[in-house]
N, C-alpha and C positions, 0 to 999 in steps of 0.2 A: 873319694872316687878311686876305683881300682884301675890300674893300667890295663889297657886292652891287650897288650902283648907282653908276656913275661918270658923269661928264658925257659921256664918249664913248659910254656905253651909252644915255643918254637921247636923244641926237641922232637915231639911227635911229627910236626910238619916236615922237619929235615929227614926224619926216618922215612916218611911217606915218599918224599922226593927220591931218596936213595933206593928204596925198594921198587919203585915204579919208574925208574929212570928210563928203562927200555921203551916204555909207552909214552912217557911224558916228552922225551926228546923229539920223537917223530911228530907228536902232537904240536909241540912248540914250533917245529919247522913248518908244519902245515898252516898253523895260525900266522906265522911270519910271511909265508908265501901268499896266503889269502889277503893279508894286509897290504902286501906289495902289489898284488894284482888289483886290489881295490884302489890303491893310490895311483898306480901307473896306468891302468887300463880302464877300469869301470868309470871312475870319476871324469877323466878326460873324454871318454866315449859318451857319457851322459851329457857333458857340456857340448860335445860335437852334435849330438842328436838334437839338443835344444836349439843350437845354431841352425842346423838343417831345417828344423821345424819353422823357425822364424823366416828363413829364406824361402821356404815353401809357401808360407802365408803371404809373403811379399810378392812372390811370383803369381800366386792365385789372384791377388788384388790387381797386379799389373795386367794379367790376362783378362780380368773382368773389365778393367778400364779400356783395354785394347778392343775388346768385343763391342763395348758401348761406342767407342770412336768409329769402329768399322760400321756398326749399324747406322750411326749418324751420317757417315760418308755415303752409305748406300741410299739412305733416305734423300740426301742432297742430290745424289746422282739421279735417282728416280724422279725427284721433283724437277730437275733440269730437263730430263728427257720429256716428262709430261708437259713442262712449260714450252719446250720446243715444238711438240706436237700441237698444243693449243694455239701457239702463235702461227704455225703453218696453216692450221684449220681456219684461224681468223683471217689470214691473208687470202686463202682460197675461197672461203665460203661467205665471209661477211663483207670484206672490202670489194669494191668494184674490181673486175679483172684487169682492166686497162683504161687508158685515157678516154676511149670512146664510151665505155660503160659508165665512167665517172661523169662525163658530160650528159649522158642519157638520164641518169638519176637526178642530177642537179639542174638540168634544163628542161627536158621534156617532161619528166615526172613531176617536177615542181609546178610547171605550167598547168598540168592536169589537176594537181591538188588545188591550185588557186581557183581554177574553173569550178571544181566540185564544191568549193566553199564560197562561191559568189564574190571572190576577190579578183579585181581586175589587174591583169599583168600589164605593166607599162613598158619596162625595159630591163635589160640585164647586162652585166659585164663579167667576163671570165678572165681569170689569171691563173697560170700554172706555175708552181714553185717547187724546186727541189728541196727535200728535207735533209738538212746537214747530217752527215754520219748515218745515213739510212738509205735503204733501197726503195724508199717510198717517194712519191710525188704528191704534192698537195694541190688540189684544184679549189680555188677560191672563187665564189660567185657572189655578186652583189645584185639584188633585185630592187626595183622600184615598183610598188604595188599600191592599190587603193581599195578601200572597202569599209563596210560598217564594222564597229568594234567587235560585235559577237562573231561575225564571219572571220575577221582577222584572228581573233583568239582561237577559234576552232582550227584555222589553218595552221597556226603555230603548234597547237597541241597535236595535230595530225603529223606534222613534220617530226616533232620530238618523239612520238611513239611509233613511228613507221618502221618498217622492216629495213629500209635502206640505211646505210651507214652515212648519215649526214649530221654534221655538227653545226649548231647555230652559234656563230661567233658574236653577232651583235644585232640588236633590234632597235630601230629608231621609229617612233610613232609620233606623228604631228597632226594637228587639226587642219581641216580645210580652211578656205578663205571665209566662208560663211557657215552658219550653224547647221545647215542642211547638207553641206558638202561632205563627201566621204573622207575618212581618215587616210593620210598618206603614210605608207609603211615602207621603210627601207630595211631590207633583210639581207644580212651577210652570212653566207653558209660556206662550209668547207667539207670536202671529202678527200680521201686518200686512196691511192692505188699503187700497185707495184709497177715499176718501169719494166719494159720488155727485156732489157739487157740482164735483169736479175731473175727472170722467170726460169723455173727449172722444170 
């Protein structure tokens, strides 16, 4: 195997360097400057650009999450506003307006329903209660009624499906003294109304 470089091969290379020194020296300086710029400016700048890119991606992700949180907050706020409107509409349009209206639907209206279904009205008792932590009052009514099974069943169905806001709390049904006697029905109902001091 021959040597790659021999003294004879280096002589022409040295002559080329000597003859073209005026061009090679500036070229060497330019190459050195370029290497310096590459090492001192370009590489750190590329690293900085990459770091800025990562920060921009993180900021875009944070912005996306913030927008999602904001949309959730708006939806919650809108839901609360709608809930407040629905509750106010329920108070004003569904519940009795006051104690007199509550007594009217639980006493007068229930007597009418009993009569319509051939159920005899025996007696009733009313009791008003404050609802804790609320602006509502509860009117509880207990009825003693009597009638045939089918008529009693139709009366209960009418109360449950009626337009008035009346809740059936309890039903007690018992047989009469003899086989032909009507059934005895004890019916406990409630309704709610807003007290006058909370009306707006």
